[in-house]
Structure formats: structure tokens, C-alpha cells
N, C-alpha and C positions, 0 to 999 in steps of 0.2 A: 436526555438525548431521544431523536428520534426512535420510536419502536416502527417493526415492518411487519408484514403477512409474510407466509413462505413464499408467497408470489412475487414479493419484491413492491408490496403496496405499502406506502406509509399509513399507519394506523393507529397512531397514538405519539404517547412522551412519557420515559422512566427515567429515572435517574440512572448516570453511567454503574456506578455499582450494582445496582438492583440487575442491570441487564446483566450484567456478566455473572455475578451470580449465582441468576435463574436462567442461564442461557438461553435469553430472548431473541427474537430475532431483530437485527438492526442494520443499519448500511453505513457505508465507507468509501469514500472516494480512492483509488489507488492510482499513483500515476509514475509510470515507468518515464524515467530522463532516460533521454541516448543522443549522445554524440551527435555533431550534424551530418558527419556519414553515414551513422547508422551502426558503425561497426563496434562502439562501445556502448556498455551499459552502467549508471552510477548506482553502485553497491555499497549501503550502508551500514554500521552499525547502531543498533537502539540503545538509547541511556539504559544504565543498569535499574533504575528506579522506576521504570515505565511499569504501570498497573498490569498490563496483560504482555507477556512476551519480551521479558525485560532481556537486554545484552543480547538477543538474536538479529540474525543478521536479515536485511530485504534489500531490494530491488525496487520498493513499488513506495512512492512518498505518499502522504495519505494520511487520514483518521475519519473517526465518527462523523454523520452527517447531524445535523443540529435539525430541531423541530422547522418543517416548512422549508430547508434548504437543498435547493437542486443539486443532482451531483455536480452537475460541471462548475458550480459557483464553490462548491466545497473542495474540489479539486485544486482550483486555482488559487482558492485559499490555503490549504496544507501545502500545495510547492512552494509558496511564498515565504508561509511560516517555516517549515522544517527547512527549506534548502535554499531560500533568499530569491528562487527563480520568480520573476513575474512577467507579465507582457508577453507571451508567447502561447500560441495558439495550439489547443487541448485538441487532439485528433481522439476521438470516443472509442474505445474496442469493444467489450463488452460487459454484461453483467455476470459477473462467476458467483454463486450462490454457495457459499461455506457452509456445512455442518458437520463439526465433529463429534454431537451428541452435548456437549459442552458450549461450544463456541458457535453461534449461528448468527451469520452476515451474508449481506449483499454487497460484493465488490463491486463499484461501478469502476471500472477500470479505462485508464487515458493512457497516451503516451505523447511524449513530449519530445522535439529536437533539440538540444543546448551545446553550445559552447562557450558560456560566457561562465562568469564567477560563480560559484556556490559559495554559500554561508550558512552554516549548520546552526539550528537551536537547539544549544547546547542542554536545554530540557527534555530532547526529543532524541538526536544525532550524536553521538561520541566519536565516530569515526567513518569516512567513507573515502570511496576509491572508484576510478573508472577501470572496468575491467573488459576483456573481449568477449563474445560470447561462446568462446571456445573455453575462457576462463570461469564464467558465469556457469556453463556446465559442469565443471571438474567440481566445483565449490559445491552445486547442486547434488552432486554424487558423493560427497564426502560428509555427510552429516554431524559426524562426530566434533570434528574440525570445526566445521561449518555451518550451526544450527541456524535453518532460516525461520520466519516467523511463520507457521504452517499455511494460513489462509495465503499468506504472500506468495508460498512454493508453489501450492494448486496454481495459482493464476499464472506465475511466470511459466510452469510445465507446460499449461496450456497456450501461452502465448509462444513459445519455444516449438512447442508441436505445429501450431500453425503455420509456421515458418519454414518449415521442413516440407 
């Protein structure tokens, strides 16, 4: 997978296991799927055998960028792979740097509006449901019952704060 520096520039390549083991900077796309009217967000649960954050909740479809892969191309690819959504315009949001001391990632965030069917990739997503923004907020506020992917939590908290 692609390695990045702390400023968000691609600088090399390393195996996924090494990146996670050594806490190296990398990049991921992250797509927030909203209903056509914008009133709901698609929340899903990651598969229990994922390498990082297994079984946690997230409202971003996404994944790591490959060497030379543009963030928007990665976002479109991951959205199709994880949820079966394709051919929808991506709206770029922001790059969210995340560093908890062990995971260092630049999240290139996007948003789409979608009312069509969703198809989970079973190796990635085991459950999903549309939630209102109030329901999303309540679930974020209950981390014992709804453990979220930590970098996704940071990104959605920023997204919600920007809407306030």
C-alpha cells in the first residue's frame, strides 16, 4: 500500500501488515453515504475478521489507497466494492489527518447522495442501516454499545460540527 508523510504526500510503498504494525503514515478514502434528501446516513458494521477495527461501526465506506491511486479513484472503488454504489458523483469534503500514536492515516473524505439499492461485500460489511442524524449522534454518544472505528469517529464528528 502507499506510504505518505505527515503532510499528506505519497512517499513510497510498504506491505499492509508492516504499515499497521509500525504505525506508518498511509492514506484512505472515506465516503459518507447520505439519503437523497440528506436526512439519513448509512451506518454499517465491519466484518469481525477485518485486520483493524474488526466488528466496529462506521458511517464511511472506504479503504486504503494503493500506490499512485488518486483519492477520488480510491473512494469510487471502495464505495462500489463495499456497498455496491457506482456512477454517483463524489463531493470532496476534507482531508482529515488521524494519529493516535499507533495508527497514522490521512482520510480523504467524500460525500454522496444515494437512494438506490445497497449491496454489502460480506468480507467487509456484516450489517447496515439508514439512521437519522439524531440517531447517528446518539450512537456516537454511546461508545459502549456502539463502538466506532476511531478515525471514522473523528471524521464524522468533524462533519457534524461543520453542519452545526
